Backbone and ligand atoms as CSV (ligand in chain L), in Angstrom:
chain,resi,resn,atom,element,x,y,z
A,1,MET,N,N,0.441,21.345,-3.803
A,1,MET,CA,C,0.350,21.051,-2.372
A,1,MET,C,C,1.747,20.988,-1.773
A,2,GLY,N,N,1.955,21.624,-0.653
A,2,GLY,CA,C,3.282,21.683,-0.060
A,2,GLY,C,C,3.673,20.406,0.642
A,3,ARG,N,N,4.968,20.246,0.883
A,3,ARG,CA,C,5.474,19.027,1.512
A,3,ARG,C,C,4.922,18.831,2.923
A,4,ASP,N,N,4.760,19.944,3.685
A,4,ASP,CA,C,4.329,19.827,5.068
A,4,ASP,C,C,2.900,19.323,5.190
A,5,ARG,N,N,2.134,19.606,4.204
A,5,ARG,CA,C,0.713,19.342,4.298
A,5,ARG,C,C,0.378,17.879,4.616
A,6,HIS,N,N,1.129,16.939,4.026
A,6,HIS,CA,C,0.802,15.534,4.218
A,6,HIS,C,C,1.839,14.788,5.043
A,7,SER,N,N,2.663,15.522,5.785
A,7,SER,CA,C,3.775,14.845,6.448
A,7,SER,C,C,3.320,13.778,7.438
A,8,ASN,N,N,2.101,13.909,7.993
A,8,ASN,CA,C,1.641,12.890,8.936
A,8,ASN,C,C,0.608,11.959,8.334
A,9,ALA,N,N,0.462,12.018,7.036
A,9,ALA,CA,C,-0.562,11.204,6.394
A,9,ALA,C,C,0.061,9.990,5.718
A,10,VAL,N,N,-0.778,9.046,5.352
A,10,VAL,CA,C,-0.290,7.859,4.646
A,10,VAL,C,C,-0.974,7.799,3.280
A,11,LEU,N,N,-0.165,7.629,2.257
A,11,LEU,CA,C,-0.691,7.496,0.896
A,11,LEU,C,C,-0.760,6.007,0.578
A,12,ILE,N,N,-1.938,5.532,0.204
A,12,ILE,CA,C,-2.099,4.109,-0.097
A,12,ILE,C,C,-2.413,3.933,-1.572
A,13,ILE,N,N,-1.587,3.157,-2.242
A,13,ILE,CA,C,-1.778,2.928,-3.675
A,13,ILE,C,C,-2.395,1.543,-3.866
A,14,GLY,N,N,-3.620,1.512,-4.367
A,14,GLY,CA,C,-4.289,0.233,-4.626
A,14,GLY,C,C,-5.302,-0.085,-3.539
A,15,LEU,N,N,-6.551,-0.239,-3.975
A,15,LEU,CA,C,-7.622,-0.534,-3.016
A,15,LEU,C,C,-8.176,-1.927,-3.231
A,16,GLY,N,N,-7.267,-2.902,-3.385
A,16,GLY,CA,C,-7.696,-4.299,-3.431
A,16,GLY,C,C,-8.007,-4.754,-2.006
A,17,ARG,N,N,-8.023,-6.071,-1.802
A,17,ARG,CA,C,-8.374,-6.577,-0.463
A,17,ARG,C,C,-7.385,-6.080,0.578
A,18,PHE,N,N,-6.100,-6.112,0.247
A,18,PHE,CA,C,-5.069,-5.697,1.200
A,18,PHE,C,C,-5.090,-4.175,1.416
A,19,GLY,N,N,-5.003,-3.433,0.311
A,19,GLY,CA,C,-4.946,-1.969,0.423
A,19,GLY,C,C,-6.221,-1.375,1.024
A,20,GLY,N,N,-7.358,-1.928,0.635
A,20,GLY,CA,C,-8.637,-1.419,1.157
A,20,GLY,C,C,-8.744,-1.637,2.660
A,21,THR,N,N,-8.385,-2.836,3.093
A,21,THR,CA,C,-8.458,-3.145,4.533
A,21,THR,C,C,-7.485,-2.260,5.311
A,22,LEU,N,N,-6.291,-2.103,4.753
A,22,LEU,CA,C,-5.267,-1.283,5.393
A,22,LEU,C,C,-5.732,0.172,5.518
A,23,ALA,N,N,-6.257,0.718,4.424
A,23,ALA,CA,C,-6.710,2.115,4.422
A,23,ALA,C,C,-7.828,2.319,5.449
A,24,GLU,N,N,-8.771,1.393,5.463
A,24,GLU,CA,C,-9.907,1.520,6.385
A,24,GLU,C,C,-9.432,1.425,7.845
A,25,SER,N,N,-8.523,0.490,8.115
A,25,SER,CA,C,-8.033,0.320,9.493
A,25,SER,C,C,-7.270,1.555,9.953
A,26,LEU,N,N,-6.405,2.079,9.070
A,26,LEU,CA,C,-5.622,3.260,9.450
A,26,LEU,C,C,-6.545,4.452,9.715
A,27,GLN,N,N,-7.537,4.616,8.847
A,27,GLN,CA,C,-8.458,5.749,9.034
A,27,GLN,C,C,-9.230,5.590,10.347
A,28,ARG,N,N,-9.626,4.350,10.650
A,28,ARG,CA,C,-10.345,4.092,11.904
A,28,ARG,C,C,-9.470,4.425,13.115
A,29,GLN,N,N,-8.147,4.229,12.953
A,29,GLN,CA,C,-7.214,4.547,14.052
A,29,GLN,C,C,-6.910,6.040,14.141
A,30,GLY,N,N,-7.522,6.818,13.259
A,30,GLY,CA,C,-7.351,8.266,13.329
A,30,GLY,C,C,-6.262,8.823,12.433
A,31,GLN,N,N,-5.675,7.974,11.581
A,31,GLN,CA,C,-4.632,8.452,10.667
A,31,GLN,C,C,-5.288,9.140,9.471
A,32,HIS,N,N,-4.572,10.112,8.926
A,32,HIS,CA,C,-5.056,10.767,7.720
A,32,HIS,C,C,-4.602,9.908,6.535
A,33,VAL,N,N,-5.570,9.407,5.786
A,33,VAL,CA,C,-5.254,8.484,4.697
A,33,VAL,C,C,-5.705,9.073,3.363
A,34,VAL,N,N,-4.840,8.984,2.365
A,34,VAL,CA,C,-5.254,9.318,0.999
A,34,VAL,C,C,-5.048,8.051,0.177
A,35,ALA,N,N,-6.115,7.549,-0.424
A,35,ALA,CA,C,-6.036,6.291,-1.173
A,35,ALA,C,C,-6.201,6.550,-2.667
A,36,VAL,N,N,-5.436,5.790,-3.454
A,36,VAL,CA,C,-5.444,5.968,-4.911
A,36,VAL,C,C,-5.695,4.620,-5.584
A,37,ASP,N,N,-6.562,4.611,-6.558
A,37,ASP,CA,C,-6.732,3.408,-7.385
A,37,ASP,C,C,-7.117,3.863,-8.785
A,38,GLU,N,N,-6.717,3.067,-9.776
A,38,GLU,CA,C,-7.032,3.466,-11.161
A,38,GLU,C,C,-8.416,2.984,-11.580
A,39,ASN,N,N,-9.008,2.140,-10.735
A,39,ASN,CA,C,-10.302,1.556,-11.067
A,39,ASN,C,C,-11.441,2.465,-10.561
A,40,ARG,N,N,-12.135,3.073,-11.503
A,40,ARG,CA,C,-13.163,4.060,-11.148
A,40,ARG,C,C,-14.247,3.487,-10.245
A,41,GLU,N,N,-14.701,2.254,-10.561
A,41,GLU,CA,C,-15.775,1.656,-9.751
A,41,GLU,C,C,-15.345,1.465,-8.307
A,42,LEU,N,N,-14.103,1.012,-8.157
A,42,LEU,CA,C,-13.562,0.782,-6.815
A,42,LEU,C,C,-13.442,2.103,-6.047
A,43,VAL,N,N,-13.032,3.139,-6.754
A,43,VAL,CA,C,-12.894,4.461,-6.128
A,43,VAL,C,C,-14.266,4.937,-5.653
A,44,GLN,N,N,-15.270,4.728,-6.487
A,44,GLN,CA,C,-16.623,5.148,-6.095
A,44,GLN,C,C,-17.108,4.348,-4.892
A,45,GLU,N,N,-16.832,3.040,-4.925
A,45,GLU,CA,C,-17.249,2.166,-3.814
A,45,GLU,C,C,-16.641,2.635,-2.491
A,46,TRP,N,N,-15.334,2.935,-2.533
A,46,TRP,CA,C,-14.620,3.288,-1.302
A,46,TRP,C,C,-14.882,4.719,-0.848
A,47,SER,N,N,-15.397,5.552,-1.744
A,47,SER,CA,C,-15.561,6.966,-1.366
A,47,SER,C,C,-16.615,7.134,-0.267
A,48,GLY,N,N,-17.446,6.125,-0.059
A,48,GLY,CA,C,-18.414,6.195,1.044
A,48,GLY,C,C,-17.746,5.944,2.388
A,49,THR,N,N,-16.628,5.213,2.376
A,49,THR,CA,C,-15.963,4.821,3.626
A,49,THR,C,C,-14.740,5.680,3.921
A,50,LEU,N,N,-13.941,5.899,2.875
A,50,LEU,CA,C,-12.695,6.650,3.076
A,50,LEU,C,C,-12.911,8.125,2.745
A,51,THR,N,N,-12.272,8.999,3.518
A,51,THR,CA,C,-12.466,10.438,3.323
A,51,THR,C,C,-11.820,10.949,2.034
A,52,HIS,N,N,-10.625,10.417,1.721
A,52,HIS,CA,C,-9.918,10.903,0.528
A,52,HIS,C,C,-9.564,9.741,-0.394
A,53,VAL,N,N,-10.287,9.614,-1.478
A,53,VAL,CA,C,-10.015,8.570,-2.466
A,53,VAL,C,C,-9.882,9.238,-3.831
A,54,VAL,N,N,-8.815,8.892,-4.536
A,54,VAL,CA,C,-8.544,9.542,-5.812
A,54,VAL,C,C,-8.384,8.487,-6.906
A,55,GLU,N,N,-8.943,8.771,-8.070
A,55,GLU,CA,C,-8.751,7.870,-9.211
A,55,GLU,C,C,-7.536,8.353,-9.993
A,56,ALA,N,N,-6.508,7.506,-10.056
A,56,ALA,CA,C,-5.300,7.883,-10.808
A,56,ALA,C,C,-4.468,6.648,-11.094
A,57,ASP,N,N,-3.653,6.739,-12.146
A,57,ASP,CA,C,-2.700,5.674,-12.463
A,57,ASP,C,C,-1.409,5.986,-11.698
A,58,ALA,N,N,-1.096,5.140,-10.731
A,58,ALA,CA,C,0.044,5.415,-9.850
A,58,ALA,C,C,1.389,5.185,-10.523
A,59,THR,N,N,1.391,4.689,-11.756
A,59,THR,CA,C,2.667,4.552,-12.459
A,59,THR,C,C,2.991,5.847,-13.219
A,60,ASN,N,N,2.051,6.775,-13.187
A,60,ASN,CA,C,2.208,8.039,-13.909
A,60,ASN,C,C,2.703,9.121,-12.940
A,61,GLU,N,N,3.960,9.492,-13.088
A,61,GLU,CA,C,4.576,10.440,-12.154
A,61,GLU,C,C,3.828,11.772,-12.091
A,62,ALA,N,N,3.415,12.260,-13.260
A,62,ALA,CA,C,2.725,13.556,-13.291
A,62,ALA,C,C,1.415,13.482,-12.512
A,63,ALA,N,N,0.711,12.350,-12.651
A,63,ALA,CA,C,-0.573,12.194,-11.946
A,63,ALA,C,C,-0.353,12.156,-10.443
A,64,LEU,N,N,0.684,11.451,-10.010
A,64,LEU,CA,C,0.958,11.371,-8.567
A,64,LEU,C,C,1.406,12.726,-8.022
A,65,ARG,N,N,2.192,13.416,-8.814
A,65,ARG,CA,C,2.655,14.742,-8.385
A,65,ARG,C,C,1.454,15.686,-8.238
A,66,GLN,N,N,0.526,15.551,-9.185
A,66,GLN,CA,C,-0.645,16.417,-9.178
A,66,GLN,C,C,-1.498,16.220,-7.920
A,67,LEU,N,N,-1.521,14.984,-7.436
A,67,LEU,CA,C,-2.321,14.773,-6.225
A,67,LEU,C,C,-1.506,15.001,-4.952
A,68,GLY,N,N,-0.305,15.475,-5.102
A,68,GLY,CA,C,0.499,15.878,-3.949
A,68,GLY,C,C,1.310,14.774,-3.316
A,69,ALA,N,N,1.564,13.704,-4.091
A,69,ALA,CA,C,2.294,12.558,-3.527
A,69,ALA,C,C,3.681,12.951,-3.021
A,70,ASP,N,N,4.275,13.978,-3.624
A,70,ASP,CA,C,5.621,14.392,-3.203
A,70,ASP,C,C,5.620,15.017,-1.805
A,71,GLY,N,N,4.437,15.287,-1.267
A,71,GLY,CA,C,4.355,15.855,0.075
A,71,GLY,C,C,4.188,14.809,1.164
A,72,PHE,N,N,4.147,13.533,0.781
A,72,PHE,CA,C,3.976,12.469,1.780
A,72,PHE,C,C,5.323,11.923,2.237
A,73,GLU,N,N,5.385,11.558,3.504
A,73,GLU,CA,C,6.593,10.882,3.979
A,73,GLU,C,C,6.420,9.380,3.977
A,74,ARG,N,N,5.146,8.925,4.056
A,74,ARG,CA,C,4.883,7.493,4.103
A,74,ARG,C,C,3.868,7.076,3.040
A,75,ALA,N,N,4.196,5.994,2.334
A,75,ALA,CA,C,3.261,5.469,1.337
A,75,ALA,C,C,3.312,3.951,1.356
A,76,VAL,N,N,2.200,3.346,0.956
A,76,VAL,CA,C,2.151,1.883,0.851
A,76,VAL,C,C,1.701,1.538,-0.561
A,77,VAL,N,N,2.500,0.713,-1.253
A,77,VAL,CA,C,2.094,0.252,-2.579
A,77,VAL,C,C,1.424,-1.109,-2.377
A,78,ALA,N,N,0.099,-1.099,-2.455
A,78,ALA,CA,C,-0.680,-2.305,-2.163
A,78,ALA,C,C,-1.135,-2.973,-3.454
A,79,ILE,N,N,-0.220,-3.042,-4.418
A,79,ILE,CA,C,-0.501,-3.728,-5.688
A,79,ILE,C,C,0.353,-4.986,-5.679
A,80,GLY,N,N,-0.260,-6.144,-5.893
A,80,GLY,CA,C,0.520,-7.376,-5.841
A,80,GLY,C,C,0.574,-8.082,-7.174
A,81,THR,N,N,-0.601,-8.460,-7.655
A,81,THR,CA,C,-0.678,-9.244,-8.888
A,81,THR,C,C,-0.067,-8.488,-10.073
A,82,GLY,N,N,-0.334,-7.220,-10.138
A,82,GLY,CA,C,0.244,-6.407,-11.215
A,82,GLY,C,C,1.668,-6.030,-10.838
A,83,ILE,N,N,2.606,-6.967,-11.049
A,83,ILE,CA,C,3.989,-6.745,-10.594
A,83,ILE,C,C,4.615,-5.520,-11.259
A,84,GLU,N,N,4.355,-5.369,-12.551
A,84,GLU,CA,C,4.945,-4.224,-13.257
A,84,GLU,C,C,4.457,-2.908,-12.637
A,85,ALA,N,N,3.149,-2.827,-12.398
A,85,ALA,CA,C,2.590,-1.604,-11.800
A,85,ALA,C,C,3.141,-1.407,-10.393
A,86,SER,N,N,3.315,-2.504,-9.655
A,86,SER,CA,C,3.856,-2.417,-8.292
A,86,SER,C,C,5.262,-1.803,-8.312
A,87,LEU,N,N,6.103,-2.290,-9.223
A,87,LEU,CA,C,7.484,-1.797,-9.303
A,87,LEU,C,C,7.529,-0.352,-9.800
A,88,LEU,N,N,6.726,-0.065,-10.823
A,88,LEU,CA,C,6.743,1.297,-11.374
A,88,LEU,C,C,6.223,2.309,-10.351
A,89,ALA,N,N,5.145,1.967,-9.666
A,89,ALA,CA,C,4.581,2.895,-8.667
A,89,ALA,C,C,5.576,3.111,-7.530
A,90,THR,N,N,6.244,2.042,-7.106
A,90,THR,CA,C,7.246,2.171,-6.039
A,90,THR,C,C,8.368,3.107,-6.494
A,91,GLY,N,N,8.829,2.908,-7.728
A,91,GLY,CA,C,9.899,3.749,-8.274
A,91,GLY,C,C,9.484,5.211,-8.353
A,92,VAL,N,N,8.257,5.454,-8.790
A,92,VAL,CA,C,7.775,6.838,-8.916
A,92,VAL,C,C,7.729,7.507,-7.533
A,93,LEU,N,N,7.218,6.783,-6.536
A,93,LEU,CA,C,7.124,7.372,-5.183
A,93,LEU,C,C,8.519,7.697,-4.641
A,94,LEU,N,N,9.475,6.790,-4.884
A,94,LEU,CA,C,10.844,7.038,-4.413
A,94,LEU,C,C,11.442,8.239,-5.148
A,95,ASP,N,N,11.188,8.312,-6.458
A,95,ASP,CA,C,11.684,9.460,-7.244
A,95,ASP,C,C,11.082,10.778,-6.752
A,96,LEU,N,N,9.840,10.705,-6.275
A,96,LEU,CA,C,9.177,11.924,-5.799
A,96,LEU,C,C,9.648,12.330,-4.405
A,97,GLY,N,N,10.472,11.475,-3.811
A,97,GLY,CA,C,11.052,11.832,-2.508
A,97,GLY,C,C,10.294,11.324,-1.303
A,98,VAL,N,N,9.353,10.388,-1.510
A,98,VAL,CA,C,8.646,9.806,-0.357
A,98,VAL,C,C,9.677,8.994,0.440
A,99,THR,N,N,9.820,9.298,1.719
A,99,THR,CA,C,10.908,8.704,2.504
A,99,THR,C,C,10.682,7.225,2.792
A,100,GLU,N,N,9.460,6.913,3.223
A,100,GLU,CA,C,9.190,5.541,3.658
A,100,GLU,C,C,8.191,4.904,2.710
A,101,VAL,N,N,8.658,4.000,1.868
A,101,VAL,CA,C,7.735,3.331,0.947
A,101,VAL,C,C,7.623,1.863,1.341
A,102,TRP,N,N,6.433,1.488,1.768
A,102,TRP,CA,C,6.142,0.084,2.084
A,102,TRP,C,C,5.539,-0.524,0.822
A,103,ALA,N,N,5.904,-1.770,0.533
A,103,ALA,CA,C,5.343,-2.378,-0.675
A,103,ALA,C,C,4.970,-3.824,-0.415
A,104,LYS,N,N,3.849,-4.209,-1.017
A,104,LYS,CA,C,3.378,-5.582,-0.887
A,104,LYS,C,C,4.018,-6.430,-1.985
A,105,ALA,N,N,4.476,-7.631,-1.622
A,105,ALA,CA,C,5.035,-8.537,-2.639
A,105,ALA,C,C,4.251,-9.835,-2.630
A,106,ILE,N,N,4.152,-10.448,-3.808
A,106,ILE,CA,C,3.443,-11.728,-3.834
A,106,ILE,C,C,4.405,-12.911,-3.909
A,107,THR,N,N,5.638,-12.659,-4.348
A,107,THR,CA,C,6.640,-13.728,-4.355
A,107,THR,C,C,7.945,-13.166,-3.794
A,108,ARG,N,N,8.837,-14.073,-3.441
A,108,ARG,CA,C,10.144,-13.670,-2.911
A,108,ARG,C,C,10.923,-12.848,-3.957
A,109,GLN,N,N,10.808,-13.286,-5.222
A,109,GLN,CA,C,11.496,-12.562,-6.320
A,109,GLN,C,C,10.989,-11.130,-6.441
A,110,HIS,N,N,9.670,-11.006,-6.398
A,110,HIS,CA,C,9.039,-9.684,-6.453
A,110,HIS,C,C,9.561,-8.829,-5.297
A,111,GLY,N,N,9.612,-9.414,-4.111
A,111,GLY,CA,C,10.079,-8.701,-2.920
A,111,GLY,C,C,11.527,-8.260,-3.056
A,112,ARG,N,N,12.347,-9.142,-3.628
A,112,ARG,CA,C,13.777,-8.810,-3.774
A,112,ARG,C,C,13.963,-7.605,-4.694
A,113,ILE,N,N,13.194,-7.567,-5.770
A,113,ILE,CA,C,13.328,-6.432,-6.698
A,113,ILE,C,C,12.844,-5.145,-6.014
A,114,LEU,N,N,11.762,-5.269,-5.254
A,114,LEU,CA,C,11.271,-4.080,-4.529
A,114,LEU,C,C,12.348,-3.552,-3.584
A,115,GLU,N,N,13.019,-4.481,-2.905
A,115,GLU,CA,C,14.105,-4.060,-1.995
A,115,GLU,C,C,15.227,-3.398,-2.779
A,116,ARG,N,N,15.579,-3.995,-3.920
A,116,ARG,CA,C,16.692,-3.445,-4.716
A,116,ARG,C,C,16.412,-2.053,-5.225
A,117,ILE,N,N,15.136,-1.769,-5.556
A,117,ILE,CA,C,14.876,-0.416,-6.066
A,117,ILE,C,C,14.691,0.598,-4.929
A,118,GLY,N,N,14.672,0.097,-3.695
A,118,GLY,CA,C,14.701,1.038,-2.565
A,118,GLY,C,C,13.497,1.065,-1.659
A,119,ALA,N,N,12.563,0.090,-1.803
A,119,ALA,CA,C,11.419,0.057,-0.871
A,119,ALA,C,C,11.949,-0.134,0.548
A,120,SER,N,N,11.415,0.624,1.490
A,120,SER,CA,C,11.944,0.532,2.858
A,120,SER,C,C,11.447,-0.705,3.586
A,121,HIS,N,N,10.231,-1.149,3.290
A,121,HIS,CA,C,9.668,-2.338,3.940
A,121,HIS,C,C,8.925,-3.139,2.892
A,122,VAL,N,N,9.174,-4.434,2.850
A,122,VAL,CA,C,8.429,-5.292,1.925
A,122,VAL,C,C,7.590,-6.245,2.767
A,123,VAL,N,N,6.296,-6.304,2.463
A,123,VAL,CA,C,5.422,-7.195,3.227
A,123,VAL,C,C,4.843,-8.271,2.312
A,124,TYR,N,N,4.653,-9.451,2.897
A,124,TYR,CA,C,4.140,-10.614,2.163
A,124,TYR,C,C,2.855,-11.059,2.863
A,125,PRO,N,N,1.724,-10.418,2.560
A,125,PRO,CA,C,0.504,-10.712,3.323
A,125,PRO,C,C,0.068,-12.179,3.272
A,126,GLU,N,N,0.143,-12.800,2.098
A,126,GLU,CA,C,-0.313,-14.195,1.992
A,126,GLU,C,C,0.588,-15.115,2.818
A,127,ARG,N,N,1.912,-14.925,2.685
A,127,ARG,CA,C,2.856,-15.756,3.427
A,127,ARG,C,C,2.672,-15.557,4.937
A,128,ASP,N,N,2.551,-14.278,5.341
A,128,ASP,CA,C,2.399,-13.974,6.768
A,128,ASP,C,C,1.109,-14.570,7.329
A,129,ALA,N,N,0.030,-14.497,6.536
A,129,ALA,CA,C,-1.243,-15.058,7.005
A,129,ALA,C,C,-1.118,-16.569,7.137
A,130,GLY,N,N,-0.424,-17.212,6.181
A,130,GLY,CA,C,-0.227,-18.670,6.234
A,130,GLY,C,C,0.536,-19.066,7.485
A,131,GLU,N,N,1.589,-18.298,7.788
A,131,GLU,CA,C,2.394,-18.605,8.980
A,131,GLU,C,C,1.571,-18.433,10.253
A,132,ARG,N,N,0.745,-17.367,10.253
A,132,ARG,CA,C,-0.078,-17.099,11.441
A,132,ARG,C,C,-1.090,-18.212,11.666
A,133,VAL,N,N,-1.719,-18.660,10.583
A,133,VAL,CA,C,-2.728,-19.719,10.706
A,133,VAL,C,C,-2.054,-21.017,11.141
A,134,ALA,N,N,-0.857,-21.306,10.579
A,134,ALA,CA,C,-0.127,-22.522,10.973
A,134,ALA,C,C,0.184,-22.471,12.466
A,135,HIS,N,N,0.589,-21.302,12.932
A,135,HIS,CA,C,0.926,-21.118,14.341
A,135,HIS,C,C,-0.307,-21.360,15.215
A,136,LEU,N,N,-1.436,-20.761,14.800
A,136,LEU,CA,C,-2.671,-20.922,15.574
A,136,LEU,C,C,-3.119,-22.372,15.579
A,137,LEU,N,N,-3.032,-23.003,14.377
A,137,LEU,CA,C,-3.465,-24.398,14.257
A,137,LEU,C,C,-2.585,-25.330,15.082
A,138,SER,N,N,-1.269,-25.133,15.018
A,138,SER,CA,C,-0.385,-26.055,15.744
A,138,SER,C,C,-0.594,-25.877,17.246
A,139,GLY,N,N,-0.911,-24.665,17.678
A,139,GLY,CA,C,-1.229,-24.429,19.089
A,139,GLY,C,C,-2.435,-25.241,19.495
A,140,ARG,N,N,-3.431,-25.263,18.625
A,140,ARG,CA,C,-4.660,-26.000,18.933
A,140,ARG,C,C,-4.442,-27.496,18.878
A,141,LEU,N,N,-3.615,-27.920,17.855
A,141,LEU,CA,C,-3.418,-29.356,17.685
A,141,LEU,C,C,-2.716,-29.958,18.895
A,142,THR,N,N,-1.759,-29.193,19.495
A,142,THR,CA,C,-1.047,-29.752,20.642
A,142,THR,C,C,-1.988,-29.903,21.836
A,143,ASP,N,N,-3.117,-29.161,21.840
A,143,ASP,CA,C,-4.100,-29.330,22.914
A,143,ASP,C,C,-4.694,-30.733,22.919
A,144,PHE,N,N,-4.653,-31.375,21.723
A,144,PHE,CA,C,-5.295,-32.701,21.611
A,144,PHE,C,C,-4.290,-33.839,21.769
A,145,VAL,N,N,-2.994,-33.506,21.856
A,145,VAL,CA,C,-1.984,-34.584,21.921
A,145,VAL,C,C,-1.959,-35.179,23.311
L,1,ATP,P1,P,-5.463,-7.836,-3.358
L,1,ATP,O1,O,-4.997,-6.924,-2.264
L,1,ATP,O2,O,-6.931,-7.728,-3.620
L,1,ATP,O3,O,-4.973,-9.259,-3.152
L,1,ATP,P2,P,-3.694,-7.885,-5.616
L,1,ATP,O4,O,-2.478,-8.271,-4.841
L,1,ATP,O5,O,-4.295,-8.944,-6.490
L,1,ATP,O6,O,-4.800,-7.268,-4.686
L,1,ATP,P3,P,-3.803,-6.067,-7.791
L,1,ATP,O7,O,-5.182,-6.590,-8.044
L,1,ATP,O8,O,-2.753,-6.219,-8.811
L,1,ATP,O9,O,-3.233,-6.644,-6.457
L,1,ATP,O10,O,-3.931,-4.533,-7.418
L,1,ATP,C1,C,-4.598,-4.070,-6.261
L,1,ATP,C2,C,-5.337,-2.793,-6.594
L,1,ATP,O11,O,-4.429,-1.865,-7.167
L,1,ATP,C3,C,-6.479,-2.972,-7.592
L,1,ATP,O12,O,-7.660,-2.408,-7.047
L,1,ATP,C4,C,-6.025,-2.219,-8.833
L,1,ATP,O13,O,-7.092,-1.541,-9.489
L,1,ATP,C5,C,-5.043,-1.218,-8.262
L,1,ATP,N1,N,-4.025,-0.862,-9.243
L,1,ATP,C6,C,-3.310,-1.699,-10.053
L,1,ATP,N2,N,-2.485,-1.017,-10.846
L,1,ATP,C7,C,-2.657,0.300,-10.531
L,1,ATP,C8,C,-2.091,1.526,-10.999
L,1,ATP,N3,N,-1.175,1.546,-11.982
L,1,ATP,N4,N,-2.525,2.687,-10.442
L,1,ATP,C9,C,-3.444,2.692,-9.469
L,1,ATP,N5,N,-4.028,1.579,-8.985
L,1,ATP,C10,C,-3.641,0.399,-9.493
């Protein structure tokens, strides 16, 4: 697959709660999404909702190359708990020349390593959600003061 083919698409690695929600939202907004997960059951589950879902190990460079990952400009590594897989998949995407790699981190340490290996954006969904809820709650609490 040529580089131009996926230049406006987003490659999403991992269809857990974060990656699945992200992939579905982007597709609903009209973005071309290709989602990858190594879990066959999850891939089958999502294939009813997402147009392009592929079963592959994202730490395997040859597998990612085969599905055309080197033709993407934007990718999101939505693996959190599996820190090793998160780092390896991020490294493989960067090696393949993906320009913008977003990666999910579960701890500050995890995020720092992702930044050091070259992830362009590191997101902390749990931390961000906690801050958002605190903000919403404190707004409500001041209504009662
Ligand atoms: P959630 O978004 O549900 O909180 P999480 O942060 O706990 O997820 P993981 O469960 O580690 O993250 O991974 C998310 C998804 O990524 C899972 O569906 C898992 O199957 C998939 N995944 C993990 N490692 C790989 C890999 N090497 N290749 C492809 N997919 C992977």
